[in-house]
Each structure stands twice: as structure tokens, then as C-alpha cells.
C-alpha positions in Angstrom: -239.7 134.3 76.5 -240.8 137.9 76.4 -244.5 138.7 76.9 -246.4 141.9 76.2 -248.6 143.4 79.0 -250.9 146.4 78.3 -251.7 148.6 81.3 -254.3 151.3 81.5 -254.0 151.7 85.2 -251.7 151.2 88.2 -249.1 149.0 86.5 -248.0 152.2 84.7 -246.9 153.7 88.0 -243.1 153.4 88.7 -243.7 152.6 92.4 -246.1 149.8 91.6 -243.7 148.4 89.0 -240.8 148.4 91.4 -242.9 146.8 94.2 -244.3 144.1 91.8 -241.4 143.4 89.4 -238.4 144.7 91.3 -237.6 147.1 88.4 -239.1 149.9 86.4 -240.6 148.6 83.1 -239.9 150.0 79.6 -243.0 150.6 77.6 -244.6 152.4 74.7 -248.0 154.1 74.2 -250.7 152.0 72.6 -254.5 151.7 72.9 -257.2 149.0 73.1 -259.7 149.7 70.3 -263.4 149.1 70.7 -263.4 149.5 74.5 -264.2 152.2 77.1 -262.7 152.9 80.5 -264.9 152.2 83.5 -264.6 152.1 87.3 -265.2 149.1 89.5 -265.1 148.9 93.3 -262.1 147.1 94.8 -263.5 144.1 96.8 -261.0 144.7 99.6 -261.9 148.3 100.5 -264.4 149.6 97.9 -262.0 152.2 96.4 -262.6 152.7 92.6 -260.3 150.8 90.3 -259.9 151.3 86.5 -261.5 148.7 84.2 -262.2 148.3 80.5 -265.3 147.0 78.9 -266.3 146.5 75.2 -268.0 149.5 73.7 -270.8 149.6 71.2 -268.9 152.4 69.5 -266.0 150.9 67.5 -264.3 154.3 67.4 -263.8 154.1 71.2 -260.3 153.2 72.5 -258.6 153.0 75.9 -255.1 154.4 76.0 -252.3 153.0 78.0 -248.8 151.5 77.8 -247.6 148.2 76.5 -244.7 146.7 78.4 -242.3 143.8 77.7 -242.2 141.5 80.6 -240.8 138.0 81.4 -243.0 135.0 82.2 -242.1 135.3 86.0 -243.0 139.0 85.9 -246.3 138.1 84.3 -246.9 135.7 87.2 -246.1 138.5 89.6 -248.6 140.7 87.8 -251.2 137.9 88.2 -250.5 137.9 92.0 -250.8 141.7 92.1 -254.1 141.8 90.2 -255.9 138.8 91.6 -256.8 140.2 95.1 -258.7 143.1 93.3 -260.6 140.4 91.3 -258.9 141.0 87.9 -257.9 138.2 85.5 -255.7 138.2 82.4 -257.0 137.9 78.9 -255.3 138.2 75.5 -256.2 141.2 73.2 -255.0 142.8 70.0 -254.0 146.4 70.5 -254.4 149.3 68.1 -250.8 148.7 66.9 -251.6 145.1 66.0 -249.6 143.8 68.9 -251.0 140.8 70.8 -250.9 141.6 74.5 -252.1 140.5 77.8 -254.5 142.8 79.7 -256.2 142.6 83.1 -260.0 143.0 83.3 -262.3 142.8 86.2 -264.0 139.5 86.7 -267.3 141.0 88.0 -269.0 140.4 91.3 -267.6 137.7 93.5 
């Protein structure tokens, strides 16, 4: 079964896709309404990572790319994101598409 995965960060990069999924993903632009882009420290080395948070301004939106992935590829994305303390949630994108997205869990 095909799943939708919205990326606003590193999963949009071809080299990350090939390393994580074994292929370059096909996607289309979309946005996550009512959210803003923030930075959080990677718990492994303190480098800044992109994150999204709800915004008090409903006009805010985070742009990115929505990809079609398989369930095994979604599991691979979970393994890629978990060490940086991200988890997957379901959201509705600006296009109306239901999609998975990764957000930071907060402090460990």
C-alpha cells in the first residue's frame, strides 16, 4: 500500500533518499498550513535540525515535498529519523492530502 510522506528537511535530498530508500523518490510541492519552521539541536552532535511547530498565525505554512513511499520505505524513514529524536504523525497538507510527517519529540 502506498503511503504519503511530507518532508520539509533532509529527506528531500537525493543522497539521503538513496541512502535511506535505495532510490530517488518522486514527489510534488505541498505545504503544512498553520505551522512554522524551527530549529532543534540533534541529540547526537548538537547540529541544528529543521522542525515544525504549530503557529498562532493560521496564515503560516511550511513548504516542502510530499512523496509516495511504500510501507517498508516508511519503516526505513522511521529508522532514519529516530536517532535524531523525531517521530511520525499524520497531518493534512494544504492540498488536502493526508500525509505522514516527522516532528521532534522534544528533550530526551
